[in-house]
N, C-alpha and C positions, 0 to 999 in steps of 0.2 A: 632621252625623249626627242622625238622629231615633231616640230611645230611647222604646220603648213601655213603659209602667209599668203593672202591673195588680196586684190583690191579692184575696184572699178570694173565690176562684171557687166553692168549697163544692159541688162535684159538679154544678153547673149546666152541663151540656154545651151546650145550645142558646145560652145567653149567651156561652159561651166560643167557640164556633164563629163566632158573629156577631162577637165582638171580633177574632178572628184575621182574619177577612175585611176588617174595617174597618182594621186595622193594615196589611194588604196594599195596600188602596186608598190609604192615607196614606204608602205608601212607607217604613214603619218599617225601620230598618237592624238594631236590636238589641231583643230583647224581654226584659223583667225580669218575674219574678213573685215577689211578696213573701209567698207561703205561703198556708196554708189552702186547699189544693187540694181537699180532701175535706171531708165533714160536711154535714149538713142535708138536701141534696138527693139525687136517685135515680141519678145516674151517676157514681160515684166512679172505677170502672175507666176508663171512656172519658175523663173529664176528666184523670185522671193521665196517660194516655198522650199526650193532647193536649199537655199541658204539657211532658212529657219530650221530645217530638219537635219541638216548635216554640220553645221558650224557651232563651235563651242563658245566663241566670242565674236560679237559683231558690234561695230560702231556705225553711227550715222554719217552718210556722206551728204554733200550738198544738193544732189538730185534726189536723194531719198526725202529730205525735208522740204523739197520744193515741188512735190507732186501736185499739190493743191494750188500752187501758185506758179503755173508755167509762164505767166506774163513777166516774172523776173528774169526770163531768159529770151525775151522778144527779140533782142539783138543778135541772136544766134539761132539761126533757123533749125540746125539739126538738133540742138538741145531743146528748143521750144517745142517742136513737134514730136520728139521723143518723149518729153514730159506729158504733153497732151494726150498721147497714146497711152501712157502709163495711167494717167488719171482716169481715162475711160475704161481700162481693162481691170484695174485693181478694185477689189471690194472695199467697203468701208472698213471692215475689220482689218484688212491688209494694210491699208493706209495709216490706220490707228497704230499698228505695229511698228511701221517705219517711223512714226512720230515718237514712239516710245523708246527708240534706241538711244544709247547714250552718245554724246558728242566725244567723250574720252572714257577710257577704262584702263586701270592700272591692274596688270595681272602679273603673277609669279609663276614662272616655269623653272622647276627644280629650285634652285637658290637665287635665281636671278629675277629682278623685277623690270618690267618693261611698261612703257606707256603706249597705248594704242589710240590713235587719232586717224581722222581722214585727211585733215588738212593741217595748216599751221596750229601749233598748240594754244596760241593766244587767240582766245575767242573773239576779240575785238576786230580780228581781221576777217572774220566769216563774211563772205559775199564780196570781198575785194580782191584785187590782183595780188596783194601780199599774202593771201591764203595759199598761194601756189609756191611750195618749197621745191624749186628745182635743185639738181645736185650743186650748182654754184652757190646756192642759198643755204645748203646744210648748216653751215657754222653759224647762221643767224638764229638757230633755235637752241644753241648751247645755253644762253641764259635761263632757258625754261627747264632745263635738266641738270645743270650744274648745281652742286650744293644739295642735291636730293639723293635719296637712296635708289632712284631709278638707275638701272644699268644701260638703258638705251630707249629709243623710241622708233616705233613702226608707223609709218604714214603713206598715204596714196596721193590721189587727186591729180597729180601731173601725168600719170600713165607712163612714166619713165623709170625703169628700174635703176636703182643705184644703192650702194652700200659704203659707208665711211665710218672709220674710227676716229672720234674726236675727244680728246682728253679722257681716254678710257671709256667713252660711252659709244654704243653702237647706234647709228642713225641709219635706217633702212627703209627703203621704199621697194616693194616687190614688183613694181610694174602693173600691168593691167591684164586681167583675164579676157575681158570682152572687147577691149579697144587699145591695144598698144600704140604708143606714139613715138617709140624709140627705134623704128625700123624693124621691130620683130614681127614675123608673121606667124601667127598662132597664138595659142593662150599662154601667158607668162605667169608664173607663181614662184615662190622660193620656199625652201625648208631650212629652218634653223635647227641644228642638231646640238642639243644641250649636253650630250655625251662626248661630244668632241673635246679635244685638249684646249680649244679656245672658244669662248662664247661668241666670237665673231665669225664663226663658220657658217655662213649662209650660202646655199647653193641655189643656182638659177635652174629653173625647169621650164622648157618650151614645149607645149604640147600641141600636136597637130589636131585639127578637127575639120569638119566640111564647111568651109567658108562659103562655098557656093550656096549652101542651103540658107545661110544667113542673109546673103545678097538676095535671093529669091523671095524669102519671107518679107524682108524690108520693102521690096517692091509690092508684094501682094497687099500688105497692109496700108500702103499709101505713105510710107516714111521717106524722107529725102534719100535719093539713091546713093549719095556720097556716104551715108551712115554705113551702108554695107560695103561699098566699093573701097573705102580707105582700109579695110581690114586686109586688102590684097598687098598692101605696100607697109603696112604698120605705121600709118601716119596720123 
């Protein structure tokens, strides 16, 4: 079984469309989205519907749950304006769907069990700097999966792809489809192959798409120019 894992789409429809096509070409069986469907870029409605119609498991990201409260990001112009744009574009029903998404979900692929979250699994960290689990922090979440039947955890939020084996547990961040921040230019997602000899076999996939079309659309709808330009450098 091939599990396609992605996160942090951030209203980047061209990137998501290219990713879905690549998943199809790679014969992905199950699709997982780790949240932050909306925010930053210009296509919140279209991105939401693509996720809703194509993904088997979806958890809620911080931008998803803050569509109605963009003022929570007033100190970050790009995030604030992206959320205001999402709030204007999304229907009441679409916002209700985002609000209904779980913060966490436990799934089983073949015989292995994984915890899906957007950010740190400790819910008390939501909205704080501690919710960002960068690669150097991966060991901090071991207490939340040690002693459980969980074989690993998938999480996003940092937009930085990384995989680590800790105490025979898989800790994995697939990076970002819509706004990589690890120097990658293009959409990033990963595939977990459960038919491999090891359950730690996670492959990185970088997909090209028309970044210029995203930059032009960002300008057209009046979002901060950097929201589009940063895609050129993966920052």
